[in-house]
Structure formats: structure tokens, C-alpha cells
Backbone bond lengths (Angstrom), bond angles and torsions (degrees), N, CA, C in turn:
res aa  C-N    CA-C-N  psi(-1)  N-CA   C-N-CA  omega(-1)  CA-C   N-CA-C  phi
1 M - - - 1.440 - - 1.493 110.77 -
2 T 1.336 115.76 139.13 1.506 120.65 179.04 1.419 111.71 -78.33
3 A 1.279 117.87 138.92 1.539 123.40 -180.00 1.506 110.24 -69.18
4 P 1.332 120.25 147.41 1.447 120.45 171.82 1.459 112.25 -61.01
5 L 1.291 112.98 161.91 1.465 121.56 -174.64 1.611 112.13 -104.60
6 L 1.262 118.25 122.21 1.476 119.21 177.93 1.554 103.78 -111.07
7 I 1.354 112.13 111.48 1.491 119.53 -178.06 1.499 109.13 -105.03
8 V 1.325 115.59 123.06 1.519 118.89 -178.64 1.529 109.78 -109.43
9 D 1.323 111.55 127.52 1.519 122.56 173.59 1.480 106.49 -73.81
10 G 1.322 120.49 92.38 1.468 122.22 -174.81 1.452 116.52 -55.48
11 A 1.368 114.78 -48.30 1.454 118.64 179.81 1.530 116.10 -59.13
12 N 1.382 113.72 -42.32 1.440 121.47 -179.04 1.465 111.62 -69.18
13 V 1.352 117.38 -44.48 1.409 121.08 -178.53 1.570 111.47 -66.25
14 V 1.285 115.05 -50.16 1.544 119.12 179.61 1.496 107.31 -55.78
15 G 1.334 115.89 -43.52 1.497 122.21 -176.04 1.488 113.13 -65.63
16 S 1.339 122.95 -16.61 1.380 128.82 -173.35 1.587 110.98 -75.99
17 V 1.345 118.09 -12.66 1.401 121.32 -174.72 1.590 105.97 -128.13
18 P 1.351 118.32 112.83 1.463 121.03 -178.23 1.457 114.10 -76.72
19 D 1.396 115.12 72.50 1.433 118.39 -176.98 1.518 114.53 -110.19
20 G 1.327 118.08 16.89 1.406 123.09 -178.71 1.469 116.31 95.46
21 W 1.301 115.30 10.40 1.520 124.15 -172.57 1.544 109.13 -55.35
22 W 1.300 116.99 -29.19 1.493 120.20 179.29 1.497 117.21 -64.00
23 R 1.297 116.40 -17.63 1.469 120.74 177.69 1.546 111.02 -81.76
24 D 1.312 117.21 -21.94 1.458 119.60 -179.74 1.514 108.62 -153.92
25 R 1.330 112.74 81.76 1.492 120.41 -172.98 1.547 109.13 -61.47
26 R 1.412 115.73 -45.64 1.496 115.96 -177.87 1.519 110.19 -64.44
27 G 1.324 120.55 -39.91 1.461 123.36 -176.37 1.608 103.55 -70.03
28 A 1.288 122.13 -33.03 1.505 118.99 178.82 1.512 109.75 -68.64
29 A 1.350 115.28 -38.78 1.462 119.88 178.35 1.505 113.00 -67.88
30 E 1.338 117.95 -35.91 1.416 122.25 174.00 1.624 113.20 -64.72
31 R 1.273 113.78 -38.48 1.482 119.89 177.72 1.555 106.85 -65.75
32 L 1.246 118.06 -43.42 1.456 121.12 -178.53 1.482 108.61 -66.52
33 R 1.377 119.02 -46.26 1.423 121.95 179.30 1.578 109.59 -55.78
34 D 1.330 117.20 -45.05 1.505 120.67 179.64 1.468 113.08 -60.42
35 G 1.389 113.57 -37.05 1.459 117.64 -176.54 1.559 111.44 -74.61
36 L 1.364 114.94 -21.32 1.525 117.37 -175.94 1.528 111.35 -81.47
37 V 1.340 118.79 -14.45 1.468 121.01 -177.14 1.543 111.60 -50.30
38 Q 1.377 112.61 -41.92 1.493 115.84 -171.77 1.546 109.66 -60.09
39 Y 1.324 117.76 -36.66 1.465 122.46 -174.28 1.534 112.54 -68.32
40 A 1.254 120.63 -19.59 1.500 124.65 176.12 1.524 108.17 -56.15
41 T 1.312 113.64 -44.64 1.491 119.41 179.77 1.481 115.01 -89.25
42 D 1.397 113.93 -44.39 1.540 119.52 -175.21 1.515 117.55 -82.98
43 G 1.358 113.13 -20.91 1.478 117.16 -173.25 1.486 110.07 70.96
44 V 1.350 110.75 -170.33 1.519 119.29 178.96 1.510 109.29 -128.32
45 P 1.277 121.26 168.13 1.438 121.23 176.60 1.503 112.64 -51.61
46 G 1.284 115.86 126.52 1.528 121.75 -177.17 1.513 114.59 81.39
47 L 1.318 118.07 -2.13 1.447 120.22 175.37 1.510 108.19 -144.34
48 P 1.318 115.96 85.08 1.507 122.61 -178.97 1.521 108.37 -61.96
49 G 1.403 114.49 150.95 1.365 124.65 -178.54 1.519 109.76 -78.65
50 P 1.340 118.63 168.62 1.454 125.45 -3.43 1.560 112.01 -74.24
51 V 1.310 115.36 152.66 1.479 122.24 175.25 1.492 107.08 -137.38
52 D 1.370 115.41 151.52 1.435 120.81 174.54 1.509 108.42 -87.02
53 V 1.334 121.87 121.11 1.378 125.79 -176.38 1.497 111.46 -101.14
54 V 1.324 116.00 127.36 1.505 123.16 -178.95 1.542 105.34 -123.63
55 L 1.359 115.86 122.65 1.425 125.24 173.94 1.478 109.74 -99.52
56 V 1.316 120.77 115.05 1.447 122.68 179.86 1.641 107.68 -95.59
57 V 1.326 113.87 122.00 1.492 117.76 177.01 1.530 108.06 -119.47
58 E 1.407 110.64 159.50 1.423 118.79 178.75 1.527 106.85 -151.67
59 G 1.439 109.29 166.98 1.481 115.11 177.82 1.491 114.48 59.22
60 A 1.311 116.66 -135.47 1.427 120.95 -173.35 1.554 114.89 -69.95
61 A 1.325 113.07 -5.36 1.442 118.02 176.91 1.608 111.93 -85.08
62 R 1.349 114.58 -12.38 1.425 115.27 -178.97 1.454 111.22 -59.49
63 G 1.334 116.24 154.21 1.461 122.03 -174.61 1.534 114.95 101.19
64 V 1.374 116.20 -12.72 1.455 120.03 176.53 1.535 107.00 -67.85
65 T 1.332 116.18 131.46 1.469 119.05 -177.08 1.516 108.12 -96.85
66 S 1.397 111.83 161.25 1.419 122.22 175.72 1.591 109.11 -69.06
67 V 1.290 113.90 157.22 1.441 118.66 170.17 1.566 107.02 -137.58
68 P 1.389 114.15 164.32 1.481 113.22 178.64 1.607 110.82 -53.86
69 G 1.283 115.49 123.92 1.470 118.99 177.50 1.519 113.90 101.71
70 V 1.319 121.00 -19.65 1.397 126.49 177.88 1.534 112.52 -136.02
71 R 1.295 114.62 115.04 1.540 118.01 174.62 1.517 107.30 -91.50
72 V 1.247 117.07 135.13 1.467 123.36 177.81 1.419 111.26 -106.71
73 E 1.313 115.51 124.16 1.520 121.90 177.65 1.535 108.53 -111.91
74 E 1.319 113.69 122.93 1.443 120.95 175.17 1.507 111.62 -84.76
75 A 1.296 116.19 124.06 1.500 119.03 179.14 1.580 106.77 -82.79
76 P 1.311 114.94 124.09 1.472 117.56 178.60 1.573 113.29 -64.92
77 G 1.326 112.37 -25.44 1.507 118.29 176.47 1.508 106.73 -134.52
78 S 1.324 114.87 -110.26 1.517 123.38 -178.83 1.455 109.35 -72.43
79 G 1.305 115.17 127.45 1.487 121.50 170.11 1.519 110.67 -63.30
80 D 1.212 117.44 -39.93 1.462 117.00 175.38 1.534 117.72 -59.35
81 D 1.325 114.18 -38.18 1.491 119.36 174.07 1.457 110.87 -64.01
82 R 1.289 118.87 -43.21 1.477 123.14 179.60 1.467 110.57 -60.21
83 I 1.393 116.96 -43.84 1.463 120.72 -179.96 1.567 106.79 -62.43
84 V 1.302 117.14 -47.96 1.488 117.04 -175.88 1.596 108.50 -60.33
85 A 1.338 114.33 -38.89 1.485 114.05 178.84 1.488 111.68 -65.04
86 L 1.284 119.90 -38.86 1.416 123.06 178.53 1.628 112.70 -60.05
87 V 1.348 111.63 -45.81 1.473 115.77 177.85 1.544 111.46 -65.07
88 A 1.348 115.05 -43.16 1.499 118.03 178.03 1.488 112.35 -59.42
89 G 1.348 120.04 -33.06 1.454 123.97 -173.61 1.507 109.90 -88.51
90 A 1.377 119.51 -12.81 1.424 120.22 -177.74 1.476 115.73 -75.45
91 D 1.343 116.25 144.14 1.510 121.83 -179.62 1.482 105.17 -115.51
92 R 1.329 119.92 35.79 1.397 125.05 177.10 1.544 113.26 -152.33
93 P 1.271 115.75 173.96 1.566 112.53 178.35 1.466 110.91 -67.62
94 C 1.401 115.23 141.60 1.420 121.74 177.89 1.555 110.67 -123.91
95 V 1.292 114.60 142.75 1.502 121.70 169.14 1.522 103.65 -122.02
96 V 1.332 113.95 129.71 1.463 120.83 178.21 1.560 106.39 -110.15
97 V 1.356 114.23 128.01 1.527 119.57 -177.47 1.490 101.53 -103.92
98 T 1.414 114.03 115.02 1.441 126.38 174.72 1.470 110.65 -169.34
99 A 1.294 113.41 158.12 1.497 119.75 175.49 1.579 108.85 -105.38
100 D 1.356 116.83 -3.39 1.416 121.57 -178.44 1.538 111.24 -68.25
101 R 1.278 116.16 112.93 1.485 121.48 -176.55 1.425 112.87 -60.85
102 E 1.272 121.34 -45.05 1.491 127.72 -177.12 1.486 103.98 -64.84
103 L 1.336 122.82 -52.39 1.467 122.41 179.19 1.531 110.08 -55.60
104 R 1.280 119.13 -46.17 1.487 122.62 -177.19 1.535 110.23 -56.68
105 G 1.327 114.83 -37.33 1.423 116.11 176.23 1.455 115.93 -72.26
106 R 1.334 117.35 -39.87 1.457 121.95 175.76 1.513 116.16 -59.54
107 V 1.395 115.07 -40.96 1.438 118.22 -179.43 1.573 111.87 -80.00
108 A 1.268 114.98 -26.77 1.505 120.13 176.74 1.482 108.53 -65.16
109 E 1.292 118.90 -39.26 1.479 122.18 178.40 1.548 112.01 -62.27
110 L 1.289 115.59 -22.89 1.517 120.01 179.13 1.536 108.97 -96.18
111 G 1.307 121.14 1.21 1.431 122.83 174.41 1.513 114.72 98.64
112 A 1.313 117.17 7.67 1.425 119.78 176.34 1.551 113.76 -82.81
113 T 1.239 119.71 156.65 1.412 122.84 172.47 1.485 106.66 -105.84
114 T 1.418 116.55 163.77 1.432 118.11 -173.47 1.571 108.37 -129.64
115 A 1.282 112.56 161.10 1.508 120.19 174.85 1.445 107.46 -144.66
116 G 1.319 116.38 156.27 1.478 120.85 -178.69 1.499 111.69 -84.16
117 P 1.342 118.41 168.41 1.484 123.55 -177.71 1.511 113.89 -56.99
118 R 1.351 118.46 -35.08 1.471 120.67 -176.41 1.535 109.04 -64.80
119 T 1.283 119.11 -13.10 1.441 120.54 178.98 1.522 110.62 -60.46
120 V 1.401 115.49 -33.14 1.390 121.32 -174.23 1.539 115.92 -132.61
121 Y 1.392 116.73 -1.00 1.454 115.29 -172.85 1.586 105.03 -154.03
122 G 1.297 111.76 148.59 1.508 120.13 174.17 1.464 112.12 84.01
């Protein structure tokens, strides 16, 4: 059986905590990526592990590499559009972590569930 997909809106989740992330967007995305590794095995509330974790990055956060447990997807344009494409192409349950109301609506229309940034960060 294929593990559920946990898709993390990197820009939105990093931006949810005012810790100076704007001074080093790539570094902030790398810290988020490293913090997500545990969820690949443990899962998140309502989605027990194992799960496949995908971190979507855009803009100045591009260049962050994948690590065991977290696949990093670079959005060529809008991170939201890349997340929607990932959900649309998935053949398994998806949970999208974001506080972006518009994105939450777009992925819900495709059958994904959503969770807020505090699920994985902050």
C-alpha cells in the first residue's frame, strides 16, 4: 500500500512564525525541511505514519535539496500551483499543510484535506 502524501507549503509555513526567516529564506526552508523528517515515520495528528513528505519551495528558497524522509519540490512559478498539481496527480490520500485560505479551497475541491502550519512548525 502506498503511504499517504503530506504536502507542506514551505513559504506559507515558514512565514507563519516571525523568526527572521526573511533574512535567509533558503536557510529557513532548510530548517523546516530538517524538522519535517520526523513526520515521515511518525505522521501528524489524524494521519498516522508512515507518510511521504513533500516540501514545496519557491522563489529565494529554491535550491533546497531533498533529504531522507523529505522530498523537496521546487515550484517553477507559484508554489500554490505546484501544490495543486501534486494533489491533482496523486492517487492516494493527501494532506496539505498551509494557512492559505485560497489554496485550502483549491486542494479541498480535489479531495485533499488540510492542516494548519502549527501541525508541523512553530
